[in-house]
C-alpha positions in Angstrom: 158.0 213.6 -2.4 157.1 217.3 -1.9 154.0 218.6 0.0 153.7 222.4 -0.5 152.3 224.7 2.3 150.8 227.6 0.4 151.0 230.8 2.5 151.9 233.5 0.0 155.3 235.0 0.9 155.6 232.5 3.8 155.0 229.4 1.6 157.4 226.5 2.0 157.8 222.8 1.0 157.7 219.7 3.1 160.2 217.2 1.7 159.5 213.6 2.6 161.7 210.6 1.7 164.4 208.2 2.8 167.9 209.4 3.6 167.1 213.1 2.9 168.9 214.5 6.0 171.8 215.1 3.7 169.7 217.6 1.7 169.6 220.2 4.5 172.5 222.2 3.0 170.9 222.3 -0.4 167.6 223.5 1.2 169.4 226.4 3.0 171.4 227.4 0.0 168.2 228.8 -1.5 167.9 231.3 1.3 171.4 232.9 1.2 172.8 235.1 2.5 173.1 233.1 5.8 175.7 234.2 8.3 175.6 230.9 10.3 173.4 227.9 11.1 172.8 226.8 14.7 171.7 223.2 15.0 169.5 222.5 18.0 168.9 218.9 19.1 168.7 216.8 22.2 170.9 214.1 23.7 168.7 211.3 22.4 168.8 212.5 18.8 172.5 213.2 19.1 173.0 209.6 20.3 171.4 208.2 17.1 173.5 210.5 15.0 170.6 212.2 13.1 172.1 215.7 13.5 175.4 214.7 11.9 174.4 214.4 8.2 172.4 217.6 8.7 175.4 219.4 10.0 177.8 217.9 7.4 175.6 219.0 4.5 175.2 222.5 5.8 178.9 222.8 6.3 179.5 221.5 2.8 177.2 224.3 1.5 179.8 226.8 3.0 177.6 227.9 5.9 179.4 228.1 9.3 177.6 225.9 11.9 177.4 225.6 15.7 175.6 222.9 17.6 173.5 223.1 20.8 172.0 220.2 22.6 169.5 220.1 25.5 168.0 217.4 27.6 165.1 215.5 26.1 161.5 215.8 27.4 158.8 218.4 27.9 160.5 219.9 30.9 162.8 221.8 28.6 159.8 223.7 27.2 159.7 226.2 30.0 160.5 229.8 30.6 163.8 228.7 32.3 164.7 226.5 29.4 163.9 229.3 26.9 166.1 231.7 28.8 169.0 229.3 28.6 168.5 228.8 24.9 168.3 232.6 24.3 171.6 233.0 26.2 173.2 230.2 24.3 172.2 231.7 20.9 173.8 235.0 22.1 177.0 233.2 23.1 177.1 231.6 19.7 177.1 235.1 18.1 173.8 234.4 16.4 172.6 237.4 14.4 169.6 238.2 12.3 171.1 236.5 9.2 171.5 233.2 11.0 169.2 230.2 10.7 168.2 227.9 13.5 167.9 224.2 12.5 165.8 222.1 14.8 166.6 218.4 14.6 164.4 216.3 16.8 160.9 215.6 18.0 158.0 218.0 18.7 159.6 219.3 21.9 162.8 220.5 20.0 160.7 221.8 17.2 158.3 223.8 19.4 161.1 225.0 21.7 163.5 226.0 18.9 160.8 227.5 16.8 159.7 229.8 19.7 163.4 230.8 20.2 163.6 231.6 16.5 160.4 233.6 16.7 161.6 235.7 19.5 165.4 235.9 19.5 166.6 239.2 17.9 162.9 239.9 17.1 162.8 236.8 14.9 165.3 234.7 12.9 164.7 232.1 10.3 164.5 228.4 11.1 164.4 225.0 9.4 162.4 222.0 10.8 164.0 218.6 10.6 161.5 216.4 12.6 162.8 212.9 13.6 159.8 211.5 15.4 156.5 210.3 13.9 154.5 212.8 16.0 156.6 215.7 14.9 156.6 214.6 11.2 152.8 214.4 10.9 151.9 217.3 13.2 154.0 219.7 15.2 156.6 220.5 12.5 154.0 221.7 10.0 152.0 224.9 10.4 154.2 227.3 12.3 152.8 226.9 15.8 155.7 227.2 18.3 155.8 227.6 22.0 156.6 226.6 25.6 154.5 225.2 28.5 153.4 226.8 31.7 153.1 224.5 34.7 149.3 224.8 34.4 148.9 224.6 30.7 150.6 223.1 27.6 151.8 225.5 24.9 150.2 228.5 26.7 153.0 230.8 25.6 153.9 230.8 21.9 153.7 232.3 18.5 153.0 231.6 14.8 156.4 231.5 13.1 156.6 229.5 9.8 159.8 227.6 8.9 161.8 228.0 5.8 160.9 224.3 5.1 160.4 220.9 6.7 162.7 218.1 5.9 161.3 214.7 6.8 163.5 211.6 6.7 161.3 208.6 7.5 164.3 206.3 8.1 164.6 208.1 11.5 161.5 206.2 12.6 163.5 203.0 12.8 165.4 204.5 15.8 162.3 205.6 17.8 161.5 203.8 21.1 158.2 202.0 20.9 156.4 204.4 23.2 157.4 207.4 21.0 156.4 205.5 17.8 153.0 204.7 19.4 152.7 208.3 20.4 153.0 209.4 16.8 150.3 206.9 15.8 148.0 208.6 18.2 148.2 211.7 16.1 148.0 209.7 12.8 144.7 208.1 13.8 143.4 211.5 14.8 143.6 212.7 11.2 141.8 209.6 9.9 139.0 209.8 12.4 138.3 213.5 12.2 139.3 214.5 8.7 140.0 211.7 6.2 138.0 208.4 6.2 140.3 207.0 3.4 143.3 207.4 5.7 141.5 205.6 8.5 140.6 202.7 6.2 144.2 202.6 5.0 145.4 202.4 8.6 142.9 199.6 9.4 144.1 197.6 6.4 147.8 197.9 7.1 148.0 197.4 10.9 150.8 194.8 10.7 152.9 196.8 8.2 152.5 199.9 10.4 153.6 197.9 13.5 156.7 196.8 11.5 157.3 200.4 10.5 157.2 199.5 6.8 159.0 202.2 4.8 156.5 202.6 1.9 153.4 202.5 4.2 154.9 205.0 6.6 155.9 207.4 3.8 152.4 207.4 2.5 150.9 207.9 6.0 153.3 210.8 6.7 152.6 212.4 3.3 148.8 212.1 3.7 148.9 213.6 7.2 151.1 216.5 6.0 148.8 217.2 3.0 145.7 217.3 5.3 147.4 219.7 7.7 149.0 221.8 4.9 145.6 222.4 3.3 144.0 223.4 6.6 146.9 225.7 7.5 146.7 227.4 4.1 143.1 228.1 4.7 143.3 229.2 8.4 146.9 229.9 9.3 146.2 231.6 12.7 143.1 229.6 13.7 140.8 232.5 13.2 138.4 231.1 10.6 137.4 227.9 12.3 139.1 225.3 10.1 142.4 224.9 12.0 140.8 224.1 15.3 139.5 220.8 13.7 143.2 219.6 13.9 142.7 219.7 17.7 140.3 216.7 17.8 141.1 215.0 21.1 143.5 217.7 22.2 141.3 219.5 24.7 141.1 216.3 26.8 144.7 215.3 25.9 146.2 218.5 27.4 144.3 217.8 30.6 145.9 214.4 30.9 149.3 215.8 30.1 149.1 218.4 32.9 147.6 215.9 35.3 150.5 213.5 34.7 153.1 216.4 34.9 153.8 215.7 31.3 154.8 212.1 31.8 152.1 210.8 29.5 153.5 211.4 25.9 151.5 213.8 23.8 150.3 211.4 21.2 149.2 208.8 23.8 147.3 211.5 25.6 145.7 212.4 22.2 144.5 208.8 21.8 142.9 209.0 25.2 141.4 212.4 24.3 140.0 211.1 21.0 138.1 208.4 22.8 136.7 211.0 25.3 135.6 213.2 22.4 134.0 210.2 20.7 132.1 209.2 23.8 131.0 212.8 24.1 129.7 212.6 20.5 127.8 209.5 21.4 126.1 211.1 24.3 125.2 214.1 22.2 123.8 211.9 19.4 126.3 212.7 16.7 127.6 209.1 16.3 126.5 205.6 17.3 128.1 203.7 20.1 129.8 201.3 17.6 131.8 204.2 16.3 133.7 204.4 19.5 134.1 200.6 19.7 135.6 200.6 16.2 138.0 203.4 17.2 139.0 201.7 20.4 139.6 198.5 18.4 142.0 200.1 16.0 144.0 201.8 18.8 144.1 198.4 20.6 145.4 196.5 17.5 148.3 199.0 17.3 149.0 198.8 21.0 147.8 202.2 22.2 146.1 202.7 25.6 142.8 204.5 25.3 141.8 204.9 29.0 143.2 207.7 31.1 144.5 206.8 34.6 141.8 206.1 37.1 143.7 208.0 39.8 143.0 211.3 38.1 140.5 213.3 40.2 137.5 214.6 38.3 137.5 217.9 40.2 141.1 218.6 39.2 140.5 217.6 35.6 137.6 220.1 35.5 139.8 222.8 36.9 142.5 222.2 34.3 140.2 222.0 31.3 138.6 225.3 32.1 142.0 226.9 31.3 142.2 225.4 27.8 143.7 227.9 25.4 141.0 227.2 22.7 138.3 228.6 25.0 136.6 231.8 23.7 134.7 234.3 25.8 134.9 231.9 28.7 133.3 229.0 26.8 135.0 225.7 26.3 135.2 224.4 22.7 135.4 220.8 21.7 136.0 219.1 18.4 133.8 216.0 18.2 133.3 213.5 15.4 130.0 213.5 13.4 131.0 210.5 11.3 134.2 208.8 10.0 136.4 211.6 8.6 134.0 214.3 9.7 133.9 216.5 12.8 132.6 219.8 14.1 133.2 222.3 16.9 130.7 222.5 19.8 130.9 225.0 22.7 129.2 226.0 25.8 129.2 222.6 27.5 129.3 222.3 31.3 132.9 221.1 32.0 131.6 218.8 34.8 129.7 216.8 32.2 132.4 216.2 29.5 134.4 213.4 31.1 
């Protein structure tokens, strides 16, 4: 199935299906001339062989390829890691007619996408996300970047890909923790933006836990459609719609920083969504049972919703005050106002949000 992202001259398609990694060459052929393709992945993805059909199909399209592999994990999304990637691209002879192909999870997509946005003042890239979290979130919309020690994705750019190629069979190779991390983002869409999606998740818990192919393709497609529509309306997060995708994220980024990025992003989002829901209860936007229902769904799927008790409130307040979504020194939070509905609030005292 195809989900279009409508952005004028920067429009592209999200292709979703089984065994579609072999279509990478056909996708790139539409964007000739291409001098070469550099395939960027990590050692985990390389172990499962997901980059091989991508490389083979691109080579069969007559495009010279080179492969780069980095260690997995958020630690690579740093200024040091980016410098190494820039140097590697230079050593590969990468020029402005080249395409960077990111095959992996959100880290590889963000990391490679930022390299594409900045190397040689910008080269083209293709997103091939292999984790659930990347498929439903980070691969779509053109946000790319790296972390600072004090803040997640604090250095970045908007750089739209040529396309997004999503093969849901890759979900079968995901470790359980990474799969659950992706579900943290999936539920976010349902709670904040689409009640029908939330109901579908509630009604298909066992199939989701089994990673049922048909169910997961529908979920991935629904999430991509929601995000594509919002991105089309507010590409650079200047009109107010795109920030709604950050439901739970203001809290989540605190938990990631506090844990030195050992808490996976989607699991931090699950914790953050509960914090945002509790904040909404205190402000009178939703009833207490709203939060109980949300915690119940997370629990049925096996996600933890409470952040570690050893996190110090003082330090959490310090971290949240540097959130990149702040404007004019005011923190902004996305809170639910009903199932599938949310709004932005600002000006809250950071000492009173946890």
